[in-house]
N, C-alpha and C positions, 0 to 999 in steps of 0.2 A: 486446241489452242493453248491451254495452260501448260501442257507439256513442252510446247514450242518455246513459250516464254521462258521457262526454267532452263531450256538448253541455251538460249541466247544469253540469260544472265550468267550461267555457268562459264560460257565460252568467254564472255566479257571479263569475269572475275580472272579466268587462268590467264588471259592476255595481260591484265593489269599486274597480276603477281609476276609473270615472266618479265615484264618491263622493269618492274621494281628490283628484281634480283639479278638481273642481267648486268655484267661489268659495265661501267661507264668508261666509255673511250675519249680520248681527247684527240683533236685534230693534230697528228704530228706533222712536222715541218718536212716537206718533201725535198727531192733534188731539184725538181722544177721551181719551187719556192725559191731556194738558194740561187739557182742560175738567173732566174728573173731579177732578183735583189741585186746581184753583182753584175749583171749585164753592162749596166753604164760604166763599169770599171775597166773593161777590156782595153781600151786605148792606153789607160795609165798602166796597166798590168803588163801590156807589151813592151812600152818604151821605159817605163820607170822614171820618166822626165817630168819635171814640174810637180804639180799637185794633182791630186784626183779631183774629178769635177764635182760640183755640188750634188748632181744627181747620183754619183757613185757613192758618195759619203751618206747620202739620205738612205740609200739602198742598204749600205753597210750598218748603218744606225738601226734601221728598221729590222734588219734580219738579227741583230744583236739583241733588240728587245723582245724578240719572239723566243730566244733561247731560254726559256724559263726553267727547264728541268735538265737533269743529266742526260736523259734520253734525246732531248731537243739539241743539246750541245754535241753529242756524240753523233747525231745525224748530219748536222751541218759540217761538223769536222770530216766526216766520211765523204760527204758530197764534195767538199772543197778539195779534199785530197785526191779524189777520183778525177775532178775537173782538172786539177794540176797535173795529173799524169797524162791526160789527153790532149792538152793544149801547151804549146811552148810559150811560157811567160817570163818575164824578168822575176826570178825567184825572190830576190831581195824586195822589189817593189810590192809584190804580193804578200810577202811576209809582214812588210811594214804598213800595209794598208789599214788595218784597224787603228793603229796608233796615229796615222795621218788623218783619220777621220774622227779622232777623239773618243775612240772606244776601246776597251779593254777586253780581249777574249782569253777563255783559260786554256788555250791551245795554240800552237804554232801552225800557221798555215804552210804546210809543205807536203811534198810526196812522201816524206818519211814520218810523218805525224802518227803516233800511236794513240788513236782515238779511243781505244778500249780503256785508257786510264783516266778518262774525263768523268768528272763526277758532277 
């Protein structure tokens, strides 16, 4: 019985040490997150007419607030760039969307954006 208790304590200590030295990961922004955030913007992105809807701007602002690190900004840039390549949008409307929603993003939203240069 004593040997079994020592094995359990040793195993628990090993697991604790592994958890303490394991690299901490953050929840990265996924393209699914980006797509969901900008989905309400589709009508505006196609037409470029009028103003983006309140739900569109809420999604843009929410996405902008989640871009806390350079990795986050590069991920969002790449997702938007790839999205812009797959769907035919009004390029000017899409590029101007952050400004219309009152946010400033550190990259141009276009199919030619160089996301690797974002910090």
